[in-house]
N, C-alpha and C positions, 0 to 999 in steps of 0.2 A: 760763460761756458758750462759752468757746474750746473746750472738750473737747466740748460738745454741737456745736459747727459742725464739729469735724473729724469727727465720728460720720454728719452728714448726706450723702445721696447728692447727686449733681451737681442734679438737680431740685428736691431738697427745699431747698438752700441756694438756688436762684435764685429759687423761691417766695417764700422769706424775704426776698432781697434786694427782689425785687419790691413785698413787704407793706410792709417799713419805709420803703421809697424813697418809697411815696405816704403813708405818715404824717408822712415829713419834709418832702415837699413841701405837704403840708396843713397842718402847723404854722408852715411859713415863711409860709404865706399869710394865716394866722390872727395872726401876728405882726406881718405888715405893719399890720395895724388894731390890732391890741393889743399894743403893742411892751412893756407894763409889766407883764403879765400872768405872775408868778412860776412858777406852775405849768405854763404853756405855755412857758415859756422850760426849765425842768426835763426836761419830755417831750422838747423838741427835740434837749435834749442827751442823753437816754437814747436815743432812737431813732437819732441820727445816729451814737452809738458803736457800737451794734448793727450800723447799716448797714455802716461803716467795717470792723468785724470780720468781718462777712460777706462783704464786698467782698474784703478781704485772703484770707481761707479759701478761696474759690472761686478765686482768682487762684492761690494756692498749688497747689490740687489738679489745677485744668482750664483756666487762663490767665486772663489778666486779659478782665473785661468792660468797663472803663473806663480809660482813660490813667492815670487817677491809681494803679491797681493795677498796670501794667506795670512790669517790673523791667529797666532800662537798664544795669544792673551787669553782668551776665554776657553777654547779647544781647538784640537788640532783638526780643522776642517779640510784641510787638502785632499785628503783622501776619503771624505764621508759624502762629496758629492758625486751624482751619478757620472760612471766614463762613458765617452763615445758610444762604446758599444752596448750601454745600460740605456740609453736614452738620452743620455747628458749633451751639452753643447748643442742644443738645437736652436 
């Protein structure tokens, strides 16, 4: 999956992140009322992994979308990327 993520353009990665984020949120709500559903738990972990990898791939190529993927080691780049109203997130 990582190779596929690295071949996606910015918009494709962004769309994938939105799609799997919706699935993760939906499964999270479902698991609140069905905590013993093994298949839902497996699906939650599956889509969470895809989301985490996609967020990391996006961050590596275009800058962080969430604070989770900001890299504080080299420099604090969370606020250095263009904001949406400055033309970022296209």
